[in-house]
C-alpha positions in Angstrom: 66.6 69.1 -175.1 65.9 72.3 -176.9 64.6 72.8 -180.0 64.0 75.6 -182.6 60.4 76.6 -183.9 59.4 78.6 -186.7 56.6 80.6 -187.7 55.8 83.9 -190.0 52.2 85.5 -190.2 51.1 87.4 -193.3 48.2 89.7 -193.1 46.1 89.9 -196.3 43.2 91.7 -195.0 42.1 92.7 -191.6 41.4 88.9 -190.1 42.5 87.0 -192.7 46.2 85.8 -192.4 48.4 83.1 -194.0 50.7 81.3 -191.2 54.5 79.7 -192.3 55.8 77.5 -190.0 58.4 74.7 -190.3 55.5 72.0 -190.7 53.4 73.7 -193.4 51.2 76.6 -194.2 47.9 77.0 -192.8 45.4 80.0 -192.9 43.7 81.8 -190.4 40.2 83.7 -190.3 39.2 86.2 -187.4 40.6 87.9 -184.7 41.0 88.1 -181.0 38.0 85.8 -179.3 37.1 83.4 -182.3 39.2 82.2 -185.1 38.8 79.7 -188.0 42.0 77.5 -188.4 42.0 75.4 -191.7 45.8 73.6 -192.2 47.1 70.1 -192.1 45.5 69.0 -189.3 41.8 70.1 -190.8 39.5 72.9 -190.0 39.4 74.2 -186.2 37.7 76.5 -184.6 39.5 78.4 -181.4 37.4 80.5 -179.1 39.1 82.3 -176.5 38.8 85.0 -173.9 41.5 88.1 -175.1 43.9 89.2 -172.6 43.9 85.8 -170.5 45.8 83.2 -172.4 42.5 80.8 -172.0 41.3 79.3 -175.1 39.3 76.3 -176.7 39.9 74.8 -180.2 38.1 72.0 -181.5 37.2 70.6 -185.0 34.9 72.0 -186.9 32.4 69.9 -189.8 32.5 70.6 -193.4 28.6 72.4 -193.2 30.0 74.8 -190.6 33.1 75.6 -192.3 31.4 76.3 -195.5 29.2 78.9 -194.1 32.0 80.9 -191.8 33.8 80.9 -195.6 30.3 82.5 -196.7 30.4 84.7 -193.8 34.0 85.8 -194.3 33.8 86.1 -198.1 30.9 88.5 -196.9 32.6 90.5 -194.7 35.6 90.4 -197.4 33.4 92.3 -200.1 32.0 95.0 -197.5 35.6 95.6 -196.2 36.4 96.7 -199.4 33.3 99.2 -200.1 33.8 100.6 -196.9 36.9 99.5 -194.8 35.9 101.6 -191.8 32.2 100.7 -191.5 33.6 96.9 -191.2 36.4 97.7 -189.0 33.6 99.4 -186.8 31.3 96.5 -186.9 34.4 93.8 -186.1 35.0 95.7 -183.0 32.0 96.7 -181.3 31.8 94.3 -178.9 35.2 94.5 -177.7 35.8 95.6 -174.3 37.5 99.0 -173.7 39.4 97.9 -170.1 42.3 100.0 -170.5 
């Protein structure tokens, strides 16, 4: 038996998203390859290999969560000051296969 799903994502800043679904609201920080998700199921980190569909998701402890939030806050402040520099630094490691 099939069922309907609903999900809508709003991008606030590059790498910062608010996700709405029929089960609740969550937030995501990060991009392709590494994302911190905060929502109904708690804090989780997802690590993946972009373009392959392979990923690993695990819960994260409060200490690591607070450190990651601090890093994201610093990146956000830097983005307000110099968006092109932050974009370049956040994407330098991504492979350019095509």
